[in-house]
Residue frames as qw, qx, qy, qz and C-alpha x, y, z in Angstrom:
[[0.693, 0.712, -0.110, 0.022, -43.58, -24.19, -11.26],
 [0.009, 0.789, -0.598, 0.141, -40.19, -23.82, -9.60],
 [0.637, -0.293, 0.696, -0.154, -40.39, -27.32, -8.12],
 [0.863, 0.432, 0.248, -0.080, -41.34, -28.78, -11.51],
 [0.463, 0.811, -0.347, 0.088, -38.21, -27.25, -13.04],
 [0.265, -0.627, 0.707, -0.189, -36.02, -28.66, -10.26],
 [0.791, -0.009, 0.590, -0.160, -37.54, -32.14, -10.58],
 [0.772, 0.633, 0.040, -0.038, -37.18, -32.01, -14.37],
 [0.199, 0.816, -0.532, 0.107, -33.51, -31.01, -14.02],
 [0.508, -0.445, 0.716, -0.178, -32.82, -33.93, -11.65],
 [0.844, 0.216, 0.484, -0.082, -34.20, -36.43, -14.17],
 [0.662, 0.746, -0.014, 0.067, -32.47, -34.90, -17.21],
 [0.096, -0.866, 0.490, -0.016, -29.08, -34.05, -15.69],
 [0.784, 0.307, -0.535, 0.073, -26.33, -36.53, -16.59],
 [0.832, -0.512, -0.168, 0.132, -24.76, -38.50, -13.73],
 [0.605, -0.426, 0.151, 0.656, -21.35, -36.95, -14.45],
 [0.388, 0.915, 0.107, 0.006, -20.71, -33.70, -16.25],
 [0.737, 0.292, -0.074, 0.604, -17.43, -32.50, -17.68],
 [0.095, -0.872, 0.082, -0.473, -17.56, -29.48, -15.42],
 [0.577, -0.005, -0.570, 0.585, -15.12, -29.09, -12.59],
 [0.346, -0.810, -0.132, -0.455, -16.33, -27.52, -9.38],
 [0.150, 0.406, -0.661, 0.613, -14.64, -26.63, -6.16],
 [0.766, -0.438, -0.331, -0.334, -16.00, -28.81, -3.39],
 [0.095, -0.555, 0.670, -0.483, -14.77, -28.86, 0.18],
 [0.451, -0.106, -0.883, 0.077, -14.91, -32.09, 2.16],
 [0.472, -0.573, -0.099, -0.662, -18.03, -31.38, 4.19],
 [0.855, -0.385, -0.346, 0.030, -17.39, -34.20, 6.62],
 [0.599, 0.108, -0.339, 0.717, -14.11, -32.58, 7.69],
 [0.045, -0.349, 0.138, -0.926, -15.97, -29.50, 8.90],
 [0.657, -0.488, -0.390, -0.423, -18.75, -31.29, 10.75],
 [0.295, -0.587, 0.548, -0.517, -18.66, -31.46, 14.52],
 [0.005, -0.142, 0.970, -0.195, -18.59, -34.54, 16.72],
 [0.484, 0.269, 0.581, -0.597, -22.37, -34.37, 17.24],
 [0.617, 0.499, -0.213, -0.569, -22.93, -34.54, 13.48],
 [0.146, 0.356, -0.909, -0.159, -21.06, -37.85, 13.15],
 [0.365, 0.166, 0.850, -0.342, -24.04, -39.68, 14.63],
 [0.568, 0.631, 0.317, -0.422, -26.16, -38.31, 11.80],
 [0.185, -0.426, 0.669, 0.581, -23.58, -39.25, 9.12],
 [0.685, 0.437, -0.152, -0.563, -24.98, -39.62, 5.65],
 [0.573, -0.160, 0.796, 0.113, -25.03, -43.22, 4.47],
 [0.263, 0.291, -0.652, -0.648, -25.03, -44.57, 0.97],
 [0.737, 0.191, 0.514, -0.396, -28.14, -46.46, -0.09],
 [0.246, -0.219, 0.808, 0.489, -27.05, -48.91, -2.79],
 [0.332, 0.509, 0.793, 0.054, -30.63, -49.24, -4.04],
 [0.191, 0.923, 0.256, -0.214, -30.79, -45.54, -4.97],
 [0.679, 0.183, 0.240, 0.669, -28.42, -44.76, -7.83],
 [0.130, 0.757, 0.177, 0.615, -29.66, -41.16, -7.90],
 [0.587, -0.793, -0.157, 0.044, -28.73, -40.78, -4.23],
 [0.589, -0.533, 0.249, 0.554, -25.07, -40.11, -5.01],
 [0.531, 0.847, 0.007, 0.038, -23.10, -38.10, -7.54],
 [0.794, -0.042, 0.060, 0.603, -19.51, -37.52, -8.63],
 [0.038, 0.999, -0.019, -0.027, -17.58, -34.29, -8.27],
 [0.754, 0.219, -0.106, 0.610, -14.05, -33.63, -9.51],
 [0.264, -0.962, -0.044, -0.058, -12.44, -31.15, -7.13],
 [0.404, 0.647, -0.464, 0.450, -9.04, -29.61, -6.61],
 [0.803, -0.539, -0.214, 0.136, -7.21, -30.84, -3.52],
 [0.173, 0.872, -0.321, 0.327, -4.68, -28.19, -2.43],
 [0.692, -0.592, 0.398, -0.108, -3.53, -30.48, 0.43],
 [0.915, 0.083, 0.316, 0.237, -1.86, -32.74, -2.17],
 [0.489, 0.839, -0.059, 0.230, -0.01, -29.90, -3.94],
 [0.728, -0.348, 0.038, 0.590, 3.74, -29.73, -3.59],
 [0.048, -0.800, 0.125, 0.585, 5.72, -26.59, -4.38],
 [0.192, -0.308, 0.724, 0.587, 7.11, -28.29, -7.50],
 [0.355, 0.471, 0.804, 0.077, 3.64, -29.19, -8.86],
 [0.084, 0.099, 0.332, 0.934, 2.57, -26.90, -11.73],
 [0.479, -0.361, -0.331, -0.729, -1.15, -27.34, -10.96],
 [0.489, -0.267, 0.581, -0.593, -3.29, -28.31, -7.98],
 [0.079, 0.003, -0.987, -0.139, -4.02, -32.09, -7.98],
 [0.600, -0.135, -0.142, -0.776, -7.62, -33.23, -8.29],
 [0.231, -0.003, 0.930, -0.285, -9.76, -35.85, -6.56],
 [0.445, -0.245, -0.626, -0.591, -12.87, -37.65, -7.72],
 [0.231, -0.077, 0.657, -0.713, -15.36, -37.35, -4.85],
 [0.300, -0.395, -0.825, -0.272, -18.42, -39.52, -4.31],
 [0.134, -0.111, 0.305, -0.936, -21.01, -37.23, -2.76],
 [0.238, -0.528, -0.811, -0.081, -24.26, -38.05, -0.96],
 [0.185, -0.907, -0.349, 0.148, -26.29, -34.93, -0.23],
 [0.182, 0.937, -0.225, 0.196, -23.59, -32.39, 0.55],
 [0.613, -0.625, 0.484, 0.014, -21.16, -34.85, 2.17],
 [0.490, 0.550, -0.667, -0.112, -18.13, -36.44, 0.52],
 [0.901, -0.299, 0.221, -0.222, -18.39, -40.11, 1.46],
 [0.859, -0.068, 0.330, 0.386, -15.41, -41.32, -0.60],
 [0.226, 0.896, -0.251, -0.289, -12.58, -39.77, -2.54],
 [0.893, 0.145, 0.240, 0.352, -10.22, -41.11, -5.16],
 [0.203, -0.758, 0.284, 0.552, -6.99, -39.23, -5.72],
 [0.762, 0.641, 0.088, 0.035, -6.45, -38.72, -9.44],
 [0.781, -0.082, 0.110, 0.609, -2.84, -39.01, -10.63],
 [0.065, -0.814, 0.132, 0.562, -0.80, -35.89, -11.02],
 [0.726, 0.664, 0.009, -0.179, -0.49, -35.49, -14.80],
 [0.505, 0.717, -0.472, 0.089, 3.23, -35.33, -15.40],
 [0.129, -0.575, 0.747, -0.307, 4.79, -36.82, -12.28],
 [0.563, -0.087, 0.760, -0.314, 2.51, -39.87, -11.82],
 [0.590, 0.384, 0.700, 0.121, 0.88, -40.51, -15.20],
 [0.144, -0.233, 0.377, 0.884, 1.92, -38.67, -18.34],
 [0.293, -0.056, -0.459, -0.837, -1.00, -37.02, -20.16],
 [0.038, 0.276, 0.907, -0.315, -3.52, -38.41, -17.65],
 [0.358, -0.132, -0.257, -0.888, -7.17, -37.92, -18.57],
 [0.327, 0.227, 0.801, -0.448, -10.33, -38.82, -16.68],
 [0.088, -0.093, -0.696, -0.706, -12.54, -39.80, -19.61],
 [0.552, -0.381, -0.344, -0.657, -15.78, -40.66, -17.84],
 [0.101, -0.022, 0.847, -0.522, -17.49, -41.73, -14.65],
 [0.549, -0.127, -0.428, -0.706, -20.77, -43.51, -15.24],
 [0.597, -0.170, 0.592, -0.514, -23.25, -45.27, -13.01],
 [0.353, 0.106, -0.875, -0.314, -23.93, -48.94, -13.77],
 [0.712, -0.378, -0.434, -0.403, -26.56, -51.39, -12.56],
 [0.807, -0.344, -0.408, 0.253, -24.32, -52.49, -9.68],
 [0.504, -0.618, -0.084, 0.597, -22.36, -49.30, -8.96],
 [0.290, 0.921, -0.088, -0.243, -20.15, -47.23, -11.26],
 [0.848, 0.124, 0.196, 0.477, -17.20, -47.35, -13.64],
 [0.103, -0.873, 0.206, 0.430, -14.33, -44.97, -14.20],
 [0.818, 0.416, 0.203, 0.342, -12.57, -44.75, -17.57],
 [0.219, -0.866, 0.245, 0.376, -9.17, -43.11, -17.87],
 [0.851, 0.419, 0.030, 0.316, -6.32, -42.95, -20.34],
 [0.285, -0.883, 0.300, 0.223, -2.71, -41.90, -20.15],
 [0.853, 0.028, 0.339, 0.396, 0.62, -42.35, -21.88],
 [0.115, -0.703, 0.311, 0.628, 3.09, -40.87, -24.30],
 [0.489, 0.595, -0.390, -0.504, 4.28, -41.26, -27.86],
 [0.280, 0.316, -0.899, -0.119, 5.47, -44.89, -27.57],
 [0.177, -0.249, -0.933, 0.192, 2.91, -46.27, -25.07],
 [0.404, -0.242, -0.045, -0.881, -0.73, -45.49, -24.40],
 [0.102, -0.156, -0.944, 0.271, -3.11, -47.03, -21.85],
 [0.508, -0.330, -0.213, -0.767, -6.89, -47.12, -21.49],
 [0.178, -0.022, -0.898, 0.402, -8.13, -48.39, -18.14],
 [0.547, -0.437, -0.311, -0.643, -11.61, -49.10, -16.83],
 [0.038, 0.110, -0.809, 0.577, -12.24, -49.49, -13.09],
 [0.532, -0.397, -0.547, -0.510, -15.49, -51.16, -12.05],
 [0.078, -0.153, 0.674, -0.719, -16.96, -50.62, -8.59],
 [0.430, -0.440, -0.731, -0.295, -19.97, -52.34, -7.07],
 [0.316, -0.448, 0.292, -0.784, -22.12, -51.01, -4.26],
 [0.707, -0.308, -0.632, -0.073, -22.84, -53.33, -1.34],
 [0.594, -0.514, -0.465, 0.408, -23.34, -52.84, 2.38],
 [0.068, -0.981, -0.147, 0.103, -23.46, -49.02, 1.96],
 [0.331, -0.694, 0.440, 0.464, -20.00, -48.86, 0.40],
 [0.706, 0.642, -0.228, -0.194, -18.27, -49.16, -2.97],
 [0.718, -0.376, 0.549, 0.205, -15.80, -51.94, -3.79],
 [0.324, 0.614, -0.581, -0.425, -13.43, -52.34, -6.73],
 [0.841, -0.012, 0.518, -0.154, -14.16, -55.69, -8.37],
 [0.795, 0.344, 0.378, 0.327, -12.62, -55.48, -11.85],
 [0.070, -0.769, 0.281, 0.570, -9.93, -53.61, -13.76],
 [0.784, 0.469, 0.351, 0.208, -9.68, -53.74, -17.55],
 [0.211, -0.752, 0.317, 0.538, -6.46, -52.41, -19.07],
 [0.776, 0.562, 0.224, 0.181, -5.75, -51.99, -22.77],
 [0.417, -0.643, 0.323, 0.555, -2.13, -51.23, -23.66],
 [0.676, 0.726, 0.100, 0.078, -1.10, -49.78, -27.01],
 [0.456, -0.649, 0.381, 0.475, 2.49, -49.56, -28.16],
 [0.670, 0.722, -0.138, -0.106, 4.57, -49.20, -31.26],
 [0.853, -0.218, 0.256, 0.400, 7.69, -51.08, -32.23],
 [0.470, 0.117, 0.327, 0.811, 8.53, -48.59, -34.97],
 [0.066, 0.717, 0.379, -0.581, 7.20, -45.03, -34.44],
 [0.062, 0.499, -0.391, -0.771, 8.37, -43.97, -37.91],
 [0.237, 0.124, 0.917, 0.297, 6.34, -46.66, -39.71],
 [0.335, -0.113, -0.317, -0.880, 3.10, -44.69, -39.98],
 [0.679, -0.370, -0.589, -0.234, 1.23, -47.53, -38.28],
 [0.106, -0.661, 0.401, -0.626, 1.47, -45.79, -34.94],
 [0.601, -0.331, 0.588, -0.428, -0.08, -48.31, -32.54],
 [0.614, 0.304, -0.661, -0.307, 0.95, -51.63, -34.03],
 [0.387, -0.026, -0.885, 0.259, 0.70, -53.63, -30.81],
 [0.525, -0.421, 0.031, -0.739, -2.38, -53.96, -28.59],
 [0.356, -0.045, -0.898, 0.256, -2.76, -56.01, -25.42],
 [0.539, -0.486, -0.095, -0.682, -5.81, -56.34, -23.23],
 [0.357, 0.010, -0.851, 0.386, -5.94, -57.65, -19.67],
 [0.562, -0.563, -0.181, -0.578, -8.87, -58.02, -17.29],
 [0.266, 0.158, -0.790, 0.530, -8.12, -58.45, -13.59],
 [0.596, -0.587, -0.429, -0.340, -10.83, -59.62, -11.20],
 [0.001, 0.506, -0.542, 0.671, -10.24, -58.25, -7.71],
 [0.808, -0.393, -0.390, -0.201, -10.84, -60.90, -5.03],
 [0.009, 0.685, 0.685, -0.248, -11.70, -60.10, -2.39],
 [0.193, 0.824, 0.295, 0.444, -13.25, -56.87, -3.63],
 [0.455, -0.003, -0.271, 0.848, -11.26, -53.82, -2.52],
 [0.089, -0.821, -0.472, 0.309, -13.09, -51.14, -0.46],
 [0.372, 0.827, 0.157, 0.391, -13.02, -47.77, -2.21],
 [0.300, -0.934, 0.182, -0.065, -11.20, -46.14, 0.72],
 [0.716, -0.406, 0.478, 0.307, -8.27, -48.58, 0.14],
 [0.715, 0.555, 0.327, 0.273, -8.19, -47.97, -3.64],
 [0.222, -0.709, 0.276, 0.610, -5.12, -46.14, -4.97],
 [0.711, 0.668, 0.084, -0.204, -5.49, -45.49, -8.69],
 [0.227, 0.789, -0.562, -0.099, -1.76, -45.25, -9.38],
 [0.521, -0.305, 0.794, -0.068, -1.33, -48.85, -8.15],
 [0.705, 0.361, 0.609, -0.050, -3.26, -50.01, -11.25],
 [0.393, 0.840, -0.171, -0.334, -1.63, -47.86, -13.92]]
C-alpha cells in the first residue's frame, strides 16, 4: 500500500510547486570517487528531473536584505544545473519567478519584474539535447506608460522574440543578461 501511495504521488505531483525548500548542492559534497558515477540527464525522461528553488548564502552580500535564490535542476538528489535568480531590488526591481514548466523539448521559465513606469514579462525556453539543457529562445514583453496619471496605466506594449543561435548551454546562461 505504501508503494502505491508513493507511485500515485509521483504521477499527480506538479513538475514545479510554489514551495521553497532548502537544498544543498549535493555534487559539491561528493568525493572524487563519486564523480565517475555522476548522475546524467536523460532527455527522453521528463520525469527524471525536477526544479528546486533554493537559497544560496554564498551569493549574499552584507548589504543584501535577503539571501539570494537559485533555480536548481535536480536529477535524483544531485543538482546538475543552477540558474542564479536576480536579487530583487539591486538587479531587478520586484522580480518574480512566475513558473517553471516542462515542455515537450525541455522546459520554460516565466518571470516578471519592473516598477511603476515599466514592467517586463520574460519567457526563457530551454531544450534538452545531449544530456544537457540549452537556451534556444527568449520572449520579452515590455509594458510602459507615457502618462502615469492618465488612468490607462500600460498604454504601450512591445513584444520581442530572440532566437538564440547557437543555443546557449545552461551553465553559460546568466538571467540578468536578458532582462
